[in-house]
C-alpha positions as CSV (number, residue, x, y, z in Angstrom):
1,M,0.0,0.0,0.0
2,K,1.3,3.4,-0.9
3,D,2.1,5.8,2.0
4,S,-0.7,8.2,1.0
5,K,-3.2,5.5,1.0
6,L,-1.9,4.0,4.3
7,A,-2.1,7.4,6.0
8,Q,-5.7,8.0,4.6
9,S,-6.8,4.5,5.7
10,A,-5.3,4.8,9.1
11,R,-6.7,8.2,10.0
12,K,-10.1,7.6,8.5
13,G,-10.4,4.2,10.3
14,T,-9.7,6.0,13.6
15,G,-12.3,8.7,12.8
16,L,-9.9,11.4,13.8
17,T,-9.2,14.8,12.2
18,Q,-5.8,15.4,10.7
19,E,-4.8,17.4,13.8
20,E,-6.0,14.8,16.3
21,F,-4.3,12.0,14.3
22,G,-1.0,13.9,14.1
23,A,-1.1,14.3,18.0
24,V,-1.7,10.6,18.3
25,V,1.2,9.6,16.1
26,G,3.5,12.4,17.2
27,V,3.7,14.4,14.0
28,S,2.4,17.8,12.9
29,T,-1.0,18.3,11.0
30,E,1.1,19.4,8.1
31,H,2.9,16.2,8.1
32,V,-0.3,14.2,8.1
33,C,-1.6,16.3,5.2
34,R,1.6,15.8,3.3
35,W,1.5,12.1,3.9
36,E,-2.0,11.8,2.6
37,K,-1.3,13.8,-0.6
38,G,1.9,11.8,-1.2
39,R,4.2,14.8,-0.8
40,K,6.2,13.4,2.1
41,A,7.6,9.9,2.6
42,M,7.2,8.5,6.1
43,S,9.8,6.7,8.2
44,Q,9.6,2.9,8.5
45,T,8.6,3.4,12.1
46,A,5.6,5.7,11.1
47,R,4.7,3.1,8.5
48,T,4.7,0.3,11.0
49,L,2.6,2.4,13.5
50,L,0.0,3.3,10.7
51,R,-0.3,-0.3,9.6
52,A,-1.0,-1.3,13.3
53,L,-3.7,1.5,13.4
54,V,-5.3,0.2,10.1
55,A,-5.5,-3.3,11.6
56,H,-6.6,-2.1,15.1
57,P,-8.1,1.4,14.9
58,E,-9.1,1.2,18.6
59,L,-5.5,1.5,19.5
60,A,-5.7,5.3,18.6
61,A,-7.9,5.9,21.6
62,E,-5.3,4.2,23.8
63,L,-2.4,6.3,22.3
64,R,-4.6,9.4,22.6
65,N,-5.2,8.8,26.3
66,G,-1.5,8.0,27.0
67,R,-2.1,4.3,28.0
């Protein structure tokens, strides 16, 4: 899956805004926007985290709450 599609799928699966999603994964809103538009490549670490969020979107709530 391309990084842009991965970012879109992960964020939309969690139901979060770009701002909220950025806070959960530790990047700026601008980073999320660039990922989704295919203008910024993501690190392997970010790719792994987003794949986990696609498979288990409920993890976003745990990450958001600092658990």
